[in-house]
N, C-alpha and C positions, 0 to 999 in steps of 0.2 A: 256303324254306327254305334257312338259312344253310351256309356250308360252313365248318370248321372254322377258315379258315385267316379268313373274314369277323368271327371271331366273336375270338380273338387276332388281336391287332394285333402288337403286339412286343415282345420281351422286358425286364422293366428291370433294370439292373448295373450295381448300386448299391453298398458296401460294407454295407448290411443283406441284401441278397441273396445275397451271396453268403456272410453270414455262415451265413445257411440253408439251406447244399447238403450238407453232411453229413449233414441231418434230413433229404435230399431233399423240399425243400422250395422249393418254384421261383416265381419269381415274372412277372406278366402282365401288358401292358394290353389291357383287350379293353372288349370294343363296351359302351356306357352299356345298352342293353338289355338283355343275355345274364343270364340267371340262374346260378346256380349248378348246376344242372342241365347247364343249355344248356355253360354251362362246362368241365364236367366229361367229356360226351364230345368235347367238340371236343377239350381233349389227350388225351385216350382214342384218337381217332382219327387226328388229326399224328403224334403220336409213339413210338404203340404200346405203350401206358405204361398200366399200371393205378393209378387215382386215388382216395385214402382220404378226403380230407376236403382243400374248396372254401373259405375266406375270403373273403371283398370289402372293400372300402374303394372308396365316390364319398367324391373329393376336388378341392373346388370349385378354378376359375383363378382364381393370384393376379389382383390391379389391378396395371395397370399403367396410368406414365404417364406422356407426351409435349407438357413444357410446362402449356396451358390441355387438353389434350385427356387422357380417361381409358377407356382401356377394360382389357376383361378375358386372357386365356390361356384356349385352353381346359378345360370340365372334363374329367377323367378317371376311367375304373373299374379298380382295381388287382384282382387274383384272387394269391391266394396259395394256392399250389396243393400238395399235402402225398403222396408219394403211398407204395403199401404197404409192408410190410417189403422182402417178395421180389421188389420189381419194378425193373425193368433201368434208370436211370438215364436222363435225358436229354441227348442225348450233345451237342448243340450248347455246353452248361452245362459236361458234366466236362472239356471240351477247355478250357475259359477257365478254370479253376479249380485245371488244372494250374501 
């Protein structure tokens, strides 16, 4: 059984993710094999909040070249987690957005 911190890898801190903070939507890089139910439970356990919905996006890593050699950056999975209206916000993001 994976812990909540194995599923949630890191937060995404971009302009788009900051724009969604007033709507209580938070963005995380998550484990590629985690499903929406596991992500929901991990966020609720780690941050002690109530999750309303989870949307996920799989992103393919960019192709990078170094001379004649070609490789690919790692592929990732992003989760957009929306909290319920009566739930408190996630403290980590609240301190950044002010």
